[in-house]
C-alpha positions, 0 to 999 in steps of 0.5 A, a space after each residue: 489482458 493485464 490484470 491488477 489486484 490492489 491490496 491495502 495493508 491490514 491494521 497496524 500498531 499505532 505508535 506515536 514514538 516511531 515514524 509512521 512508515 515504520 509501523 508494524 502490522 498488529 495482531 488483528 492485521 496478522 489475522 487479516 493477512 492469514 484470511 487474505 492468503 487463504 483466498 484463491 486468487 493468489 494462484 493467478 498472481 504472476 508478479 508482486 510489488 509493494 510500497 516501501 513501508 513496513 506495514 505494506 511489504 510485511 504482507 509481500 514477504 509473507 506472500 513470497 514465502 507462501 507462493 513461491 511461483 509469484 515473481 518478486 522483482 528486485 525492485 518490488 518495493 516502490 517508494 511512489 506506492 507509499 502512503 499519503 506524503 506525511 510523517 506527522 502523527 496526528 491524534 485520532 480526531 485530528 487525523 479523521 478531520 485531516 482525511 475528511 479535508 484531504 478528500 474534500 479538498 483534493 487540490 489543497 495541501 493540509 497538515 503538511 500532507 501532499 494533496 490528494 491530486 498529487 498522491 493520485 498522480 504519483 500512484 497512478 504514474 507508478 502503477 501505470 509503469 508496473 502495468 506497462 512492464 508486465 503486459 498480459 500478467 496478473 500483478 498484485 500490489 500491496 499499498 495503502 488505503 488512502 492512496 489506493 
């Protein structure tokens, strides 16, 4: 049986002056990664994939170092595993309202974001392809909470 472990990236340093997909993991997020890597499931992971965004693939790089038996293919960074398609920074209150609208209106594009339905199709298609290529393996994917 093929198994999937989907991991969302940890907390990030929010910096309105750099693109969202270049945000780094925060000190709190680094501590979260340490706790994540202490969980025993990693010994069962056969192959690892990640979003192309720094906040996701930072964890993949660390997992690769800590668990060298895990296969990390050359194409492990997948753009279609990315965050909701928007690179626009929103202040916290506007962001929370946008997230609420995104989930409550899955067919609607709001604030320049792709719709939730579009994101679901994109992520589902990518994950399905990964799972099809890795039958009877345990696959870990590091992605994003909204699209996960």
